[in-house]
VEXPADREN-948855 format. One record per residue: residue number from 1; residue in three letters; x, y, z of N, C-alpha, C in turn. Coordinates in steps of 0.2 Angstrom, whole numbers, plus 2048, in hexadecimal, padded with zeros to 3 digits. Each point is the difference from the previous one (the first is absolute). Last residue first. Example, Ala and Ser with C-alpha at 12.3 -4.5 7.8 and 13.67 -1.06 7.14 Angstrom:
! VEXPADREN-948855
2 SER 840 7F5 823 804 806 801 7FC 805 803;
1 ALA 802 7E4 800 7FC 806 800 804 806 800;
This chain:
! VEXPADREN-948855
81 ASP 7C4 94E E5C 7FD 801 7FA 7FD 7FA 7FD;
80 SER 80D 802 815 7F8 800 801 7FE 801 7F9;
79 SER 818 7F3 806 7FC 807 7FD 7F9 7FF 801;
78 ARG 818 7F4 80C 7F9 7FF 7FD 7FD 807 7FE;
77 GLY 815 7FB 80D 801 7FF 7F9 7F8 7FF 7FC;
76 HIS 807 807 816 800 7F9 7FF 7FF 7FD 7FA;
75 LEU 800 817 806 807 7FD 804 7FF 7F9 7FF;
74 ARG 7ED 80C 7F7 807 801 7FC 805 7FD 804;
73 GLN 7ED 7FE 80B 800 7FC 7FA 805 801 7FC;
72 GLU 7FE 80D 813 801 7F9 802 800 7FC 7FA;
71 GLY 7F9 816 7FC 807 7FF 804 803 7FA 800;
70 GLU 7EA 803 7FE 803 802 7F9 807 7FF 801;
69 GLN 7F2 800 813 7FF 7F9 7FC 804 801 7FA;
68 ARG 800 814 80C 804 7FA 804 7FF 7FA 7FC;
67 VAL 7F4 811 7F9 806 803 7FE 805 7FA 803;
66 ILE 7E9 7FE 805 801 800 7F8 808 800 7FF;
65 GLU 7F9 806 815 7FF 7F8 7FF 801 7FE 7F9;
64 TRP 7FE 817 806 807 7FD 803 7FF 7FA 7FE;
63 PRO 7F2 810 7F1 800 7FD 807 806 7FC 802;
62 VAL 7FF 814 7EE 7FF 7F9 800 801 7FE 807;
61 THR 7FB 819 7F1 804 7FC 805 7FE 7F9 800;
60 THR 7FF 819 7F3 7FE 7F9 800 803 7FB 804;
59 ALA 7FD 81C 802 805 7FA 7FF 7FB 7FA 7FE;
58 THR 7F9 817 809 7FF 7FE 7F8 804 7FA 7FE;
57 GLY 7FD 80D 816 7FB 7FA 7FF 7FF 7FE 7F8;
56 GLN 80F 810 80C 7FA 804 7FD 7FB 7FA 7FE;
55 ASP 814 7FA 80B 7FF 805 804 7F9 803 7FD;
54 LEU 80C 7F1 7F3 7FD 7FC 806 7FC 805 804;
53 GLU 80D 809 7EE 7FA 7FC 7FD 7FC 7FD 806;
52 GLN 815 80B 805 7FA 805 800 7FA 7FC 7FD;
51 ALA 813 7F3 801 7FE 802 807 7FB 805 7FF;
50 ARG 80A 7FA 7ED 7FB 7FA 802 7FE 802 808;
49 GLN 80F 80F 7F6 7FA 7FF 7FC 7FC 7FC 802;
48 LEU 815 801 809 7FC 806 803 7F9 800 7FD;
47 ALA 80F 7F0 7F8 7FE 7FF 807 7FD 805 803;
46 LEU 80A 803 7EB 7FA 7FB 800 7FE 7FE 806;
45 GLN 813 80E 7FF 7F9 804 7FD 7FB 7FB 800;
44 ARG 814 7F7 807 7FE 805 804 7F9 803 7FF;
43 TRP 80C 7F4 7F1 7FD 7FB 805 7FD 804 805;
42 ALA 80C 80B 7F0 7FB 7FE 7FC 7FC 7FB 806;
41 SER 815 80A 806 7FB 805 800 7F9 7FE 7FD;
40 ASP 80F 7ED 80E 802 807 7FA 7FA 803 7FF;
39 LEU 80A 7F2 817 7FA 801 7FA 802 805 7FB;
38 PRO 813 7ED 809 7FB 807 802 7FC 802 7FC;
37 GLN 808 7E7 800 802 806 7FD 7FC 805 803;
36 ILE 809 7E6 803 7FC 805 803 802 806 7FF;
35 SER 80D 7EE 7F8 7FA 7FC 800 7FA 805 802;
34 ASP 817 805 800 7FD 800 7F9 7F8 7FE 801;
33 PRO 80A 808 817 803 7FB 7FB 7FC 801 7FA;
32 LEU 804 815 810 7FC 7FB 7FF 803 7FA 7FB;
31 PRO 809 814 813 802 7FD 7F9 7FB 7FA 7FF;
30 GLY 7F8 80E 814 807 801 7FD 7FF 7FC 7F9;
29 LEU 7ED 804 810 803 7F9 800 808 800 7FD;
28 SER 7F1 814 802 803 7FE 806 804 7F9 800;
27 ALA 7F1 808 7EF 807 804 7FF 804 7FE 807;
26 LEU 7EA 7F8 7FE 804 7FC 7FA 808 803 801;
25 LEU 7EF 80B 80C 801 7F9 804 805 7FC 7FA;
24 GLY 7F8 814 7F9 805 802 805 802 7F9 804;
23 GLU 7EF 800 7EF 806 802 7FD 806 801 804;
22 ILE 7EA 7FC 808 803 7F9 7FD 806 802 7FD;
21 LEU 7F4 813 809 803 7FB 805 803 7FA 7FE;
20 ALA 7F7 80F 7F0 806 803 803 803 7FB 806;
19 VAL 7EB 7FB 7F7 805 7FD 7FC 807 804 801;
18 ARG 7ED 805 80E 801 7F9 800 806 7FE 7FB;
17 GLU 7F7 816 800 805 800 805 802 7F8 801;
16 ALA 7F1 807 7EF 806 801 7FF 805 800 805;
15 ASP 7E9 7F9 803 804 7FC 7FA 807 803 801;
14 PRO 7F5 805 817 7FD 802 7F9 805 7FC 7FB;
13 LEU 7FD 7F5 819 803 807 7FC 7FE 800 7F9;
12 SER 7FA 7ED 80F 7FC 806 800 803 806 7FD;
11 ILE 80D 7EC 802 7FA 7FE 7FB 7FB 807 800;
10 ALA 811 7FE 810 804 802 7F9 7F9 7FF 7FB;
9 ALA 7FC 7FA 817 801 807 7FF 802 801 7F9;
8 LYS 7FE 7EA 804 7F9 804 800 801 807 800;
7 LEU 814 7F4 801 7FC 7FE 7FA 7FA 804 800;
6 LEU 80C 800 814 802 804 7FB 7FD 801 7F9;
5 ASP 7FA 7F1 811 7FE 806 803 802 805 7FA;
4 GLN 807 7EA 7FE 7FA 800 7FE 7FE 808 802;
3 ALA 814 7FA 807 801 801 7F8 7F8 801 7FE;
2 THR 803 808 81A 802 7F9 7FC 800 802 7F8;
1 MET 805 810 817 7FC 7FF 7FA 802 7FA 7FC;
């Protein structure tokens, strides 16, 4: 099984199981540097809420091209404002 196959399988899991998988993978890394913090309960709740909104079709989404363009602008110090 490739990493891409594993990712596809993981994405098909229910939200709570995906979060548990993420937490398990993070825990398997051992001690994390200060720049990487494990998921706290507030982040976990927000992630579950947003996943539910996506599943229900109530989330406001932004097309990838716009996200990428804005990210590149921020990276290069330009604002689209």
